[in-house]
Every structure is written in structure tokens, then in C-alpha cells.
N, C-alpha and C positions, 0 to 999 in steps of 0.2 A: 443504566440499561444496556443490554447487548442486543442490538438490532441486526438483522441479517435478511437475506433474500434466498428463497428456496425455489426449486423447480427447474425445469429444463431450460437450456440456454435460449434467451430471447423471450421466455415466458415466465420469468421469476415472479414470485409473489412476496409481499413483505412479511417478515416474521420477527419474533422475539424469543430469545433464549431465556427460559424461566430458571428459577433458583435450583431446580432439579436437573437441569441440562436438557429439558424437553423443549423442542421448537414449537412455538404457538403461532397460529396463523392470524396476522393482523389485518387481513383484507377488509374486515368490517369497519376498521378505523381509518386506515390510510390506503391509498392506491399503490404506493411503492415507497421504498426507502430511497428517496431522491431529494434533490434540492427543494422541491415544493413542500416537503414534509420534514425539513430539518431545522426549521426555525424554533426558537425557544418556546413559543406558545404551543406549537404542535407537540414537541417533545414532552412538555409538561402535561399535556392532556393524555398522552400515552402512559406516562409514568403514574398517573392517578388511577389507571385501570387495574383491575385484578387479573393478572396473567392467567389464572385458572379459568376465567370466563371465556377464553379464546380456545378454539379447537386445537388439539394436538396434531402435529404433523408426523407422518410416518418416519420412523427412525432412519430408514434408508433413503430418504429424500436427498436429492443433490442440493448442496449448498453452493449458491452462486456468488458473484461479486457482491460485497456488502453494500455498495452504493450503486444506484441505477442512474442512467441519463447524466453521466458525469460531463460537465461542460469542458473542463480542461484538467490535465494533470501537469502541475508545475514541479519539476524535479530540481534538486539542489546537488551540485557536485562538490567534491573535496570538502565535505563538512565534518570530517574527522581527520585530525592531523596525521594519524598513522596510515589511513587510506591514501591521503595525498602523497605521503612519502613512498608507499609501495607502488604508486602509480608513476613515480618519478616527477612529481609536481610539488610546488610549494603551496602552502595555505594562502588563499587569496585574501586581500584586504576587505573585499566585499563578497557577498554570496555569489557563487556561479549558478545561474539558473538556466534551465533548458526545458523543452517540452517533451512529453511522451504522448504519442497518439492514443486517443481513447479507444481506437479499434484494437489496441493491444490488451484491453481489459479481459481478465480471465477469472474463473472461479478459483478458490484457494486449494481445491483438491483436483482440479482439472489437469490433464497433461500439458506440459510445456513442449512446444514444437520447435525443434532446431530448424531454422529456415534453410531453404535451398542455397547451396554454396557456402554455408557457414562451417568454419573450422574452429571458431573461438567464442562459442556461446558461454556466458559467464553468469554467476549468481550475485545477488546483492540484497541482503535483508535490510529493510528500512522501516522507520516509523512513519506512518501516513497520518496527515492532519486533514480532517474533513471540515470544510467551511460550512457554517450554519447561518451566518448573517453577512450580507453584503459588506465588503471591506474595500474602502478606497481612501488612500492617504491616512491610514490609521496610525495613531501614536502607539509606541511600544507598550505603554502602560495600559492601553485598552485592547491590545491585540487578541488576547485570549478570550475576550467577550464575543469574538466572531467565530469561535471554534465550536462546532457541534459535537465533535468527538474524534476518536483516533482508531486506527486500524493497522494491521500488518500489511506491508507491501513487499513483494519480491520484484525489485527493479532489474529483471533479467536483461542482459546486455550482450550484443554481439560486438566483440572488441575490434575485429577487422573492419566491420562496417562503420563503427564509431570513430576509430582513430586512424585508419589507413586508407579510407576511401574518399577523403577530402570533404569539405563542407562541415555541416553542423553535426553534433552528436546524435540528433534525433533519428538518423538512419539506423544507428546501432541499438536504439532504445525502443523502437516502435513496431517491431515485427509482431505478427499475430501471436497471442498468448503470453506476451512478454510483460504483462502487468497483473499478476494474480493479486486480488484484493480480498481481505477478510481473514478469518471467517466472519468476524463480527465488526460492527461499528460500535465501539464502547463510548457511551456519552461522556462528555467532559466532566460531569459531576463525579464520575467514578475514577477519574484520573487526576488526582489533586496536584501532581507535579509531573509533567511530561518529561522532565529532565532527570528523572531517576528511574528509568526503565531499562532492564536488561534486555538485550536482543542477541539472537544467536541463529546460526544456520549450520546444518549438517548435510554432507553429501555422502550417500551410501553408508550412513552411520558414523562417519568421521566428522568431528567438529572442525569446521573451517572458519567460522566467525563467532566471536564471543566478546561482547562489549556492553556498553551502557550509554544511554542517551546523555548522561552527564558529561560525556566526552565530546559532544557536538561543539563545533567552533561557534556556530550561530544557533541560538536557541529557537524554539518554536515561536516564542514571542518576537524575537528579532526577525524571523523569516516572514511571518504574517505581515508585520509592519512594513518590512523592506519591499516585499513583492507588491504590496498594495500601492506603493508609490510609482509602480511602473505599469500596472494593469489592475482593473477592478476584479476582485475575487468575489464570485457569486456562490450562493448556497449550493452545496453539492460538488464544488470544485475540490480537488485534492492536491495537497502539497506532499511530495515524497522527500523526506528531509535529509537524505544522504546515507551512505553506508559506511560501516567501520572497516577496518583492515581485515584481510583474510580472503579476499576475492581471488578467483583463479588467476587473474592477470598478475597478482602480486607474488605468486609462488615462483621459485627458481628451480627448474624451468616452470613456465606457466602450466596450469592444469585447467582444462576446459571440459564442459559437459559433453557426454556421449549418450546415444540412445540406450535406454535401460537404467541410467542413473536415477537415483531418487533423492530429491531435495526435501528436507524437513527444516522448518524455520519457525520462529516465533518471537513475539515481544511480550514482556512481562505484563500479565493482566489482560492481554488483547487476543489471546488464543494462538493457535499454531496452524501452519499450512503444511501440506504434503503434496508434492508433484512428482510424477514419473516423467522422465524426458523421453520423447519420441522423435523420430525423424519426420520431415515433411512427407515423405513417401508413406510412412506408416500411418500418418494422420489422414491420408487421402486427399 
């Protein structure tokens, strides 16, 4: 299934994308696409329904972040060897993990706002893993049993804030609008192998990133298990699994986002995003 959320920011409703590409309103079945409704029993109940029984949504309805009420976004750094190299760092022996504030969550087609004082706002296409069942001290063999589905994440990053302003990376990762999610949450049964998905990103029509999750250093199975040994993962939490090479920081000289730029990105089978970049002043 392809679950999504539609409507104005802060008032999104749950939806399902049917086989004809029409959004169907699931409000009569679930209150939201969130942690309370991502368990296997709830997803199975939705799957048994006939999508045609649900009302169609207007074609011009805004598509919001595909998961609501996210408890935490756990990000993984340097999880593609080529990206580690372009960043001037070695691949780590264990996953590098950090947080991205949930206040950064944004719709997949909403504008991305360059924050005040930023000169180095950058792009990062990533595979997002949405947790469906509580995970604590999970064995690698059982890790995928705790995954509800997958989505596209743009881990937008401000490199000066992240790398030159001291402290943790979270400062450069958590600005408002820096976490576009979606357009869909594709349930795990439709993604038989999350390690065989192409992911790509264009800026102004020019391909900047083009890789495959097969190149991840630590797999989805590795990451769910590893992270669950340091914190409990709850239903609705998101793991952003790292970005491949081709980010702006990695170019010589570096290339960063400017107002008016357009990012288009996607992950195979999970849909595509499109964001126009605006300045904080333009955004009001």
C-alpha cells in the first residue's frame, strides 16, 4: 500500500493512493497515518478494504508529510563510502547516528526555506525507514519485522551550522522545512529488498546524486538492530539511512542551494519529491 497524508499543514488527513493514482480518504478507517496506526494488525485491516469504497480526494489537494506525530528522526551519517570520501572522512566502524528535530518535517512538495544567515544549505536524498513495531535490543535477524514501510527523505543540511559552528550536527540538520517526507509511506510488503533501490536527486534539472541502496555500508537490518540497542524505537519513528555521494559540499568548489533553485528527488518505488528553495524573508 501507498499511504499518505493530505490537506493543509497541521490539518492533514490520512489517505491511500489507489492503483489508478487517485488519493482516497481513509478518515473513516484511521485517524491519521501515525504511530498509533502503523502496527501490522492495523495495516492488514486497511489492506483488506476496497480502495474504491473510500471517497476520492481532489487532484489538487496538498500532499503533506507521509507520517504524522513522529516521535523522533534518527539519522545515519557516512553510510555510503563515496559520500564519506567526498566529505573528507573515513567510513566508521559503527554507524554514526544523530538526530534531526521533528519540527523540521515538511511536505514533499512544500518550499524549502534557506534559514537566516545561511550560505551553505545543501541537499541529501535518503531512504527513510518507518518503524511499525516497538524495537528494543532487536536482533539483526528480526529487525525488518519492526518496519512498517519506507519513504523518501531529503535530509536538507546547512553545512556551516553543521560543521563550523561547534557542537553536534543537529544544528545544521534541524532548521524548519529541512525534513521533507514522502510523498508516500510504502508498506514493507511492497519493498521485498530495501537494499536494491535506486535513489537520485536533481537540482535545476541537473543530476547531482545517483546511486543505489545496495551501496549502503550498514543495511536497514543492521541499522534497526544497532539503534535499538541504544534507544527504543517506537511505531512512527523514522530512520534516515544516509546519503550517497553528490552533495553540494562534495563538489570542487562546493555548490550550495540558492533561492529559486528546484530540487527533484526520488527513491525507486517510493515516489518522488519536488521542492522550490526560498529565502527566510520570502517565506515570511
